[in-house]
C-alpha positions as CSV (number, residue, x, y, z in Angstrom):
1,M,-13.2,24.4,21.0
2,K,-11.7,24.5,24.5
3,I,-8.0,24.3,24.4
4,L,-5.4,23.6,27.1
5,M,-2.0,24.8,25.9
6,I,0.8,23.4,28.1
7,E,3.9,25.5,27.3
8,D,6.5,27.1,29.5
9,N,7.3,29.9,27.0
10,H,4.9,32.7,27.9
11,S,5.6,34.4,24.5
12,V,4.5,31.4,22.6
13,C,1.3,31.1,24.7
14,E,0.5,34.8,24.1
15,M,1.1,34.5,20.4
16,M,-1.0,31.3,20.1
17,G,-3.6,32.9,22.3
18,M,-4.2,35.6,19.7
19,F,-4.6,33.0,17.0
20,F,-7.0,30.9,19.1
21,K,-9.0,34.0,19.8
22,K,-9.4,34.6,16.0
23,E,-10.8,31.1,15.7
24,K,-13.1,31.9,18.6
25,W,-11.6,29.1,20.7
26,D,-11.5,29.2,24.5
27,A,-7.9,28.6,25.4
28,E,-6.1,28.3,28.8
29,S,-2.4,28.0,29.4
30,A,-0.3,26.0,31.9
31,Y,3.3,26.8,32.2
32,D,4.7,23.7,34.0
33,G,3.7,20.1,34.4
34,E,2.2,20.4,37.8
35,E,0.0,23.3,36.8
36,A,-1.1,21.4,33.7
37,L,-2.2,18.3,35.5
38,A,-4.0,20.3,38.1
39,K,-6.0,22.2,35.5
40,F,-6.8,19.1,33.5
41,K,-7.9,17.1,36.6
42,E,-10.5,19.8,37.4
43,A,-12.6,18.8,34.4
44,P,-10.9,16.1,32.2
45,N,-13.9,15.8,29.9
46,D,-14.2,19.5,29.1
47,W,-11.1,19.9,26.9
48,D,-11.4,19.5,23.2
49,I,-7.7,19.5,22.4
50,V,-4.5,19.6,24.5
51,T,-1.1,20.9,23.1
52,L,1.8,19.7,25.1
53,D,5.4,21.0,25.1
54,L,7.9,18.2,26.0
55,N,10.5,20.4,27.7
56,L,8.6,21.5,30.9
57,P,9.7,22.4,34.4
58,K,8.7,20.4,37.4
59,I,7.2,17.5,35.5
60,D,8.6,16.5,32.1
61,G,6.3,16.5,29.1
62,M,6.6,12.8,28.6
63,Q,5.4,12.0,32.1
64,V,2.6,14.6,31.7
65,A,1.4,12.8,28.6
66,V,1.3,9.5,30.6
67,E,-0.7,11.1,33.3
68,L,-3.1,12.8,30.9
69,R,-3.8,9.5,29.2
70,K,-4.6,7.9,32.6
71,L,-7.2,10.7,33.2
72,S,-8.5,10.7,29.6
73,P,-7.6,8.0,27.1
74,T,-9.4,9.8,24.3
75,V,-8.7,13.6,24.5
76,P,-6.9,14.7,21.3
77,L,-3.2,15.4,22.2
78,I,-0.7,17.2,20.1
79,M,2.9,17.4,21.3
80,L,5.1,20.4,20.6
81,T,8.7,19.6,20.7
82,A,12.1,21.1,19.9
83,R,13.6,17.6,20.0
84,T,14.3,16.6,16.5
85,S,15.4,13.0,16.9
86,Q,13.0,10.4,15.5
87,S,13.3,8.3,18.7
88,D,12.0,11.2,20.8
89,Q,9.1,11.8,18.4
90,V,8.2,8.1,18.2
91,L,8.4,7.8,22.0
92,G,6.0,10.8,22.3
93,L,3.5,9.0,20.1
94,E,3.9,5.8,22.1
95,M,3.2,7.8,25.3
96,G,-0.3,8.7,23.8
97,A,0.1,11.7,21.5
98,D,-2.0,11.8,18.4
99,D,0.4,14.1,16.5
100,Y,3.4,16.2,17.0
101,V,4.6,19.5,15.7
102,T,8.4,20.4,15.7
103,K,9.5,23.7,17.0
104,P,9.9,26.3,15.6
105,F,6.5,26.1,14.1
106,S,4.1,28.3,12.1
107,P,1.0,29.2,14.1
108,L,-1.1,28.5,11.0
109,T,0.4,25.1,10.7
110,L,-0.5,24.3,14.3
111,I,-4.0,25.6,13.8
112,A,-4.4,23.4,10.7
113,R,-3.2,20.4,12.6
114,M,-5.6,21.1,15.4
115,K,-8.6,21.5,13.0
116,A,-7.7,18.3,11.2
117,L,-7.6,16.4,14.5
118,H,-10.7,17.9,15.8
119,R,-12.7,17.1,12.6
120,R,-12.2,13.5,13.3
121,V,-13.8,13.6,16.7
122,Q,-16.3,16.5,16.4
123,L,-19.2,14.1,16.7
124,S,-18.0,13.7,20.3
125,Q,-17.7,10.7,22.4
126,P,-20.9,8.7,22.9
127,T,-23.1,8.9,26.0
128,N,-24.3,5.6,27.4
129,Q,-27.8,6.4,26.0
130,A,-26.3,7.0,22.5
131,S,-24.5,3.7,22.7
132,Q,-27.6,1.8,23.5
133,V,-29.8,3.6,20.9
134,N,-27.5,3.7,17.9
135,K,-27.0,0.1,16.7
136,E,-25.9,0.9,13.2
137,F,-22.3,0.0,12.2
138,D,-20.6,1.3,9.1
139,V,-17.8,-1.3,9.1
140,V,-18.8,-4.9,9.6
141,T,-16.6,-7.9,9.0
142,D,-16.5,-11.5,10.1
143,H,-15.9,-10.8,13.8
144,F,-15.5,-7.0,13.9
145,K,-17.9,-4.0,13.7
146,L,-17.3,-0.3,14.0
147,N,-19.6,2.7,14.5
148,S,-18.1,6.0,13.3
149,K,-20.8,8.1,14.9
150,T,-20.3,6.7,18.4
151,R,-16.6,6.0,17.7
152,E,-17.0,2.5,19.1
153,A,-15.3,-0.7,17.8
154,F,-16.1,-4.3,18.8
155,L,-14.2,-7.5,18.3
156,N,-16.2,-10.7,18.9
157,G,-18.8,-8.6,20.7
158,R,-16.2,-7.1,23.1
159,Q,-15.5,-3.4,22.9
160,I,-12.0,-2.2,22.1
161,K,-11.7,0.4,24.8
162,D,-9.8,3.7,25.2
163,L,-8.9,4.3,21.6
164,T,-7.3,7.7,21.0
165,P,-8.7,9.6,17.9
166,K,-5.8,8.6,15.7
167,E,-6.0,4.9,16.8
168,F,-9.7,4.8,16.0
169,D,-9.1,6.4,12.6
170,L,-6.2,4.0,11.8
171,L,-8.3,1.0,12.8
172,K,-11.3,2.2,10.7
173,T,-9.0,2.7,7.7
174,L,-7.6,-0.8,7.9
175,A,-10.8,-2.5,8.7
176,S,-12.7,-0.8,5.9
177,K,-10.8,-2.9,3.4
178,P,-10.0,-6.2,5.0
179,R,-7.0,-8.1,3.8
180,Q,-5.8,-5.1,1.7
181,V,-2.2,-4.2,2.4
182,F,-1.5,-0.5,3.2
183,T,2.0,0.9,3.1
184,R,3.0,3.2,5.9
185,E,3.1,6.2,3.4
186,Q,-0.5,5.4,2.4
187,L,-1.6,5.3,6.0
188,L,0.1,8.6,6.8
189,Q,-1.8,10.2,3.9
190,M,-5.2,8.7,4.7
191,V,-5.2,8.9,8.5
192,W,-3.3,12.1,9.0
193,D,-5.6,14.2,6.8
194,Y,-2.9,16.7,5.7
195,E,0.6,16.6,4.2
196,F,2.6,15.0,6.9
197,Y,6.4,15.5,7.3
198,G,7.1,13.0,10.0
199,D,8.9,9.7,9.9
200,E,6.9,6.7,8.7
201,R,7.6,5.1,12.1
202,T,4.8,7.3,13.4
203,V,2.5,4.6,12.0
204,D,4.5,1.9,13.7
205,A,4.1,3.7,17.1
206,H,0.3,3.9,16.7
207,I,0.0,0.3,15.4
208,K,1.9,-0.9,18.5
209,K,-0.5,0.9,20.9
210,L,-3.5,-0.1,18.9
211,R,-2.5,-3.8,19.0
212,Q,-2.2,-3.7,22.7
213,K,-5.8,-2.4,23.1
214,I,-7.1,-4.9,20.5
215,E,-5.5,-7.8,22.5
216,K,-7.5,-6.8,25.5
217,A,-10.7,-7.5,23.6
218,G,-9.8,-10.6,21.6
219,P,-7.4,-12.0,18.9
220,Q,-4.9,-9.8,17.1
221,V,-6.4,-8.7,13.8
222,I,-3.8,-6.3,12.5
223,Q,-1.0,-8.1,10.7
224,T,2.4,-7.0,9.5
225,V,3.2,-7.6,5.9
226,W,7.0,-7.5,6.1
227,G,8.7,-5.0,3.8
228,V,5.3,-3.5,2.8
229,G,3.1,-2.3,5.6
230,Y,0.0,-3.6,7.5
231,K,-3.4,-5.2,6.9
232,F,-6.6,-6.0,8.8
233,D,-7.6,-9.6,8.7
234,D,-10.1,-11.1,11.2
235,S,-11.0,-14.2,9.1
236,G,-9.3,-16.5,11.6
237,A,-10.5,-14.6,14.7
238,D,-12.8,-17.3,16.0
239,K,-15.2,-16.3,18.7
240,L,-14.0,-16.9,22.3
């Protein structure tokens, strides 16, 4: 993998660099927000994972996240933060992060999180040719279909665009069992692929962003079951 680590602490970068080297990953570091965006802009599609510290000089990490998502809606993004408040963590997720790790952290924990996130997208994003050739969908409902290999999802024939890795996995989990209600705890366990210590509002933050993208393609198909969790139901999503 090719990693961009955005972190103003040189010691942390050096330490993680040694762990990345053991994994045979190609890693580069950026020490402030301006340098990070400049490096990323050089080749937005070349990075496999970005780790982003929130407390950065020059440009704050939250704003860097927003700009990164404009450049690449799908690059896996893990936030590193010493901010322990749940509101900061949820805000980071709403800004486009797929996951967050709270400082101080174990290098092995961060590596495990990165591997878990990368496993979900290692088939890579589809080329135009692949999208045209591969017509097989492994989730098909009344008005929805999803292809895990090309990581494409369609509602009433219109593609739901710019899904982040976690948004795609969350949508697939819900759509695989239409009308089944999932609790937030269940979704954390199923989508976040490892023991997750975050607040259950992590799920709410991803659902909010996912709904915004679904609404650009068609009717809303993710429903809230108050006091329980969420379900996918497109039975009433008549074609436009």
